[in-house]
C-alpha positions in Angstrom: -0.1 -19.8 -15.0 -1.5 -22.3 -17.5 -3.7 -20.9 -20.3 -6.4 -23.1 -18.9 -6.7 -20.9 -15.8 -9.3 -18.2 -15.5 -7.8 -14.8 -15.0 -8.9 -13.6 -11.6 -10.3 -10.1 -11.9 -9.7 -7.3 -9.4 -13.3 -7.5 -8.2 -13.1 -11.3 -7.5 -9.8 -11.0 -5.7 -11.2 -8.2 -3.5 -14.1 -10.5 -2.6 -11.9 -13.5 -1.6 -8.8 -11.7 -0.4 -9.1 -12.1 3.4 -8.9 -15.6 4.8 -11.1 -18.6 4.3 -14.2 -16.6 5.1 -13.6 -13.8 2.7 -14.9 -14.7 -0.7 -18.4 -13.8 -1.9 -18.6 -16.7 -4.4 -19.1 -20.3 -3.8 -19.2 -23.6 -5.6 -22.6 -25.4 -5.6 -22.6 -29.1 -6.5 -25.2 -29.8 -9.1 -27.0 -32.2 -6.9 -27.3 -29.4 -4.3 -29.5 -27.5 -6.7 -32.3 -29.9 -5.8 -34.6 -28.8 -3.0 -33.2 -29.7 0.4 -34.5 -29.5 4.0 -32.2 -27.5 6.2 -32.9 -26.0 9.7 -30.7 -23.1 10.6 -30.1 -21.5 14.0 -31.1 -17.9 13.3 -33.4 -15.0 14.2 -36.7 -17.0 13.9 -39.0 -14.1 14.7 -37.4 -11.6 12.4 -39.7 -10.4 9.6 -36.9 -8.8 7.6 -36.7 -10.5 4.3 -33.0 -9.4 4.1 -32.2 -12.0 6.7 -31.6 -14.6 4.0 -27.9 -15.5 4.2 -25.6 -13.6 1.9 -22.8 -15.2 0.0 -22.1 -16.3 -3.6 -24.2 -18.4 -5.9 -21.9 -19.4 -8.7 -22.2 -23.0 -9.8 -19.3 -25.5 -9.6 -18.6 -29.1 -10.2 -19.9 -32.0 -8.2 -17.9 -32.8 -5.0 -17.1 -36.4 -3.8 -16.5 -36.7 -0.1 -13.7 -39.0 1.1 -15.2 -41.6 3.3 -12.1 -43.7 3.6 -10.3 -44.1 6.9 -8.5 -40.9 7.9 -5.0 -42.1 8.7 -3.9 -38.6 9.9 -6.7 -38.6 12.5 -5.8 -42.2 13.4 -2.1 -41.3 13.8 -2.9 -38.8 16.6 -4.2 -41.7 18.7 -1.2 -43.9 18.2 -0.3 -45.5 21.6 2.7 -44.3 23.7 3.5 -41.2 21.7 4.2 -38.0 23.6 1.8 -35.2 24.1 4.0 -33.0 22.0 3.9 -35.5 19.1 0.1 -35.7 19.4 0.0 -31.9 19.1 2.2 -32.0 16.0 0.1 -34.7 14.3 -3.1 -32.8 15.0 -1.7 -29.7 13.3 -0.4 -31.8 10.4 -3.8 -33.5 10.1 -5.2 -30.1 8.8 -3.2 -30.5 5.6 -4.8 -32.0 2.4 -7.7 -31.3 0.1 -11.1 -30.1 1.4 -14.5 -28.8 0.6 -14.8 -25.8 3.0 -18.1 -24.3 4.2 -18.3 -21.1 6.2 -21.3 -20.0 8.4 -21.4 -16.7 10.4 -24.3 -15.5 12.5 -24.7 -12.4 14.6 -26.4 -13.7 17.8 -26.6 -10.8 20.2 -26.9 -7.1 19.9 -25.7 -4.7 22.7 -27.4 -1.4 21.7 -31.0 -0.4 21.8 -31.2 0.3 18.1 -29.4 -2.9 17.1 -30.7 -4.8 14.1 -29.3 -8.3 13.4 -26.9 -8.4 10.5 -27.5 -10.6 7.5 -26.0 -14.1 8.1 -23.1 -15.2 5.9 -22.7 -18.5 4.2 -20.2 -19.6 1.6 -18.1 -22.5 0.5 -15.3 -23.6 -1.8 -12.5 -26.0 -2.4 -9.0 -25.6 -1.2 -5.8 -27.6 -0.6 -3.7 -27.0 2.6 0.0 -27.5 1.9 2.7 -28.2 4.5 5.2 -25.4 3.7 7.6 -26.1 6.5 8.0 -28.5 9.4 11.0 -28.2 11.7 9.5 -30.1 14.6 8.4 -27.2 16.9 7.3 -25.0 14.0 4.8 -25.9 11.3 3.6 -23.7 8.4 0.4 -24.5 6.5 -0.6 -22.6 3.3 -4.1 -22.7 1.9 -4.6 -22.5 -1.9 -8.1 -22.2 -3.5 -8.7 -24.4 -6.5 -12.3 -23.8 -7.7 -14.1 -24.9 -10.8 -17.0 -22.8 -12.0 -19.7 -24.3 -14.3 -19.5 -23.0 -17.8 -22.5 -21.9 -19.9 -22.0 -24.9 -22.3 -21.0 -28.5 -21.8 -17.3 -27.8 -21.8 -15.1 -28.8 -18.8 -15.1 -26.0 -16.1 -11.9 -24.0 -16.1 -10.1 -23.7 -12.7 -9.7 -20.6 -10.7 -6.5 -20.7 -8.5 -5.6 -18.3 -5.8 -3.2 -18.2 -2.8 -5.4 -18.0 0.3 -4.6 -17.6 4.0 -1.7 -19.1 5.9 -1.5 -20.5 9.4 1.8 -21.0 11.3 2.2 -23.0 14.5 5.0 -22.3 17.0 5.6 -24.4 20.1 6.3 -22.4 23.3 6.9 -19.0 21.5 8.9 -16.2 23.2 6.7 -13.5 21.8 3.6 -12.8 19.7 2.3 -9.9 17.6 -1.1 -8.5 18.7 -3.5 -6.5 16.7 -4.5 -3.2 18.2 -6.9 -1.8 15.6 -6.4 0.6 12.7 -3.8 -1.5 11.0 -1.5 -1.5 14.0 0.3 -4.6 15.4 2.5 -4.6 18.5 4.9 -7.2 19.7 4.3 -8.7 23.1 6.8 -10.8 25.2 5.4 -14.0 26.7 6.3 -15.3 30.2 7.2 -19.0 30.6 4.0 -19.8 32.6 1.9 -18.5 29.7 3.8 -20.4 27.0 4.7 -23.7 28.7 3.3 -26.6 26.8 1.3 -24.3 24.5 1.3 -23.5 20.8 0.9 -20.1 19.1 -1.2 -20.1 16.0 -0.3 -17.2 13.7 -2.8 -16.3 10.9 -1.7 -14.3 7.9 -3.6 -12.7 5.1 -3.3 -13.6 1.4 -0.4 -11.2 1.0 1.3 -12.8 4.1 0.8 -9.6 6.1 -0.1 -10.4 9.8 -3.7 -10.9 10.8 -3.6 -12.3 14.4 -1.6 -14.5 16.7 -3.0 -16.5 19.6 -1.7 -18.9 22.2 -3.6 -22.0 23.3 -3.3 -25.6 24.5 -4.1 -28.8 22.5 -6.3 -31.3 24.4 -6.4 -34.9 23.4 -9.0 -37.2 25.0 -9.9 -40.5 23.4 -11.3 -39.6 19.9 -11.2 -35.9 20.7 -8.3 -33.5 19.7 -8.9 -29.8 19.9 -6.9 -26.5 20.4 -8.5 -23.5 22.0 -7.0 -20.0 21.8 -7.0 -17.3 24.4 -8.8 -14.0 23.7 -7.5 -12.4 20.5 -8.0 -9.1 18.7 -8.4 -9.4 14.9 -9.0 -7.1 12.0 -12.3 -7.2 10.2 -12.4 -10.0 7.6 -13.2 -9.1 4.0 -16.8 -10.5 4.4 -17.3 -7.7 7.0 -14.8 -5.1 5.8 -16.7 -4.6 2.6 -20.1 -4.1 4.2 -19.6 -2.8 7.7 -18.2 0.4 9.1 -19.8 0.5 12.6 -17.0 -1.4 14.4 -13.2 -1.7 14.2 -12.0 -5.0 15.7 -13.2 -8.5 16.4 -12.3 -9.7 19.9 -12.8 -13.4 20.5 -11.6 -17.0 20.6 -10.7 -19.5 18.0 -11.0 -23.3 18.3 -9.6 -26.0 15.9 -10.9 -29.5 16.3 -9.7 -32.5 14.2 -12.5 -34.9 13.1 -12.4 -38.3 11.4 -13.4 -36.6 8.1 -11.4 -33.4 8.3 -11.4 -30.6 10.8 -13.6 -27.7 12.1 -12.8 -24.1 13.1 -15.1 -22.3 15.5 -15.1 -18.6 16.4 -16.8 -16.7 19.2 -16.4 -13.0 18.5 -17.4 -9.6 19.9 -17.6 -6.7 17.4 -16.0 -3.7 19.1 -15.7 0.0 18.4 -12.3 1.7 19.1 -11.6 5.3 19.8 -7.9 5.0 18.9 -5.3 2.3 18.7 -5.9 -0.2 21.4 -8.5 1.9 23.2 -12.3 1.2 23.4 -14.9 3.8 22.6 -16.0 5.1 26.0 -19.8 4.7 25.4 -21.3 1.5 24.1 -18.1 0.0 22.6 -19.6 -3.5 22.1 -21.8 -3.6 19.0 -22.7 -7.3 18.7 -21.7 -10.9 19.3 -21.0 -13.3 16.4 -20.5 -17.0 16.1 -18.7 -18.7 13.2 -18.2 -22.2 12.0 -15.9 -23.4 9.2 -16.0 -27.1 8.2 -13.1 -28.7 6.3 -14.3 -32.0 4.8 -12.0 -34.3 2.9 -12.7 -34.8 -0.7 -11.5 -37.1 -3.5 -11.2 -36.9 -7.3 -10.8 -33.2 -7.3 -8.1 -32.0 -9.7 -5.6 -30.1 -7.6 -3.0 -29.9 -10.4 -3.5 -26.2 -11.1 -2.9 -25.3 -7.5 0.2 -27.6 -7.3 1.5 -25.9 -10.5 0.9 -22.4 -9.1 2.6 -23.2 -5.8 5.6 -24.8 -7.4 6.1 -21.8 -9.7 5.5 -19.1 -7.2 6.8 -20.8 -4.0 10.2 -19.1 -4.2 8.6 -15.7 -4.5 6.3 -16.2 -1.5 9.1 -17.6 0.5 10.8 -14.2 0.1 7.6 -12.4 1.0 7.3 -14.4 4.2 11.0 -13.7 5.1 10.4 -10.0 4.5 7.4 -9.9 6.8 9.3 -12.0 9.4 12.2 -9.6 9.4 9.9 -6.6 9.9 8.1 -8.2 12.8 11.3 -9.4 14.4 13.0 -6.1 14.3 10.2 -3.7 15.1 8.1 -3.4 18.3 5.2 -1.8 16.3 4.1 -2.4 12.8 1.8 0.3 11.3 0.3 0.0 7.8 -1.1 3.0 5.9 -4.9 2.5 6.0 -5.7 4.9 3.2 -3.2 3.4 0.8 -4.5 -0.1 1.6 -8.0 1.1 0.7 -7.0 2.9 -2.4 -4.7 0.2 -3.8 -4.7 -3.1 -1.9 -1.3 -4.5 -1.1 -2.2 -8.0 -2.1 -2.9 -6.8 -5.7 0.7 -5.5 -6.0 2.2 -8.7 -4.5 0.0 -11.0 -6.7 1.2 -9.0 -9.7 4.8 -9.5 -8.7 4.1 -13.2 -8.1 3.0 -13.6 -11.7 6.0 -11.6 -12.9 8.4 -13.9 -11.1 6.5 -17.1 -11.7 8.9 -19.9 -12.3 11.9 -17.9 -11.2 14.2 -18.7 -8.3 15.1 -16.1 -5.7 17.2 -13.2 -7.0 18.3 -9.9 -5.6 15.9 -8.2 -8.0 13.0 -10.3 -6.7 14.0 -9.5 -3.1 14.4 -5.8 -3.8 11.0 -5.5 -5.4 9.2 -7.4 -2.6 10.8 -5.1 0.1 10.0 -2.0 -2.0 6.3 -3.1 -2.4 5.8 -3.9 1.3 7.7 -0.8 2.5 5.5 1.4 0.5 2.6 0.4 2.7 4.3 1.0 6.0 3.3 4.1 8.0 5.3 6.1 10.5 2.2 7.4 12.2 
């Protein structure tokens, strides 16, 4: 990386390691420091002062929204294109540079002693790259490029980090489903379930699996949206670091393209498991949560550090993706060692290797070290 980049400490990486909703820091535009009037859907009768939303408070540079015509959004509505091509253009419309905001609120409790969890709010800036597009398969990689305000008048230095990835496959033959306790299992899909549908596969920052879901894109006039079926997901970092009373999120995921970007909505149940794939017999549902992530197009944000990072480490991460793909293709069950992940997060090891091989093309040594690193986290239990 460039000397201008901030070294990302272990603590910071841990906070932002899991998907777009994971980091505990956020950029705040200087103009946003002024008093604003906001009305939030929340627990209006709660007297608990701890119900103030948690999230980061670091200060970043000013953000300029892109108010020009969104040609990607317009392209979805081009006359006489096929439904399949509309779907593809909607997926590709999620690429580009954005200010991202994340809001999560626990809305319902299902136990007598339930107390609402502290809401979560955060935001940052990230660029979504088209890694691959073969027609029926599209891969999008998110890269954080954030600028934190310095203590003096000097220009803020950038913080760059590889973030989550989303792959889209048209009419897949199988998907990998999360079963809890770092266990994923492959499931065959019948033709009725997959016909005309796309599978969205979401991967963590180290390209390990997170969840896969199947859904249908709907296009009506100025509306383009994809809704998943019910999906099991691991706890995101924003919850993993503060919660131990449930084991899996079970819910739906919705992506909607807008004239100024796109929006992701979640509707989740927080569920306790007794073992892999098996609910706790008594009171398994802890609470319900809703989530909203807005991706708003921005201009005049310097994405150069992210471009440089992805250009230098792209060959390395391509090998990482291939290694995971081979594992999931050849195994019916993928089990990761939970204790080892807790003691020494896998993404830290892979990020270190990415720096080691920065600027290098694929070699046998690179491939061997990637396979060795990932294999060391696999469990036979």
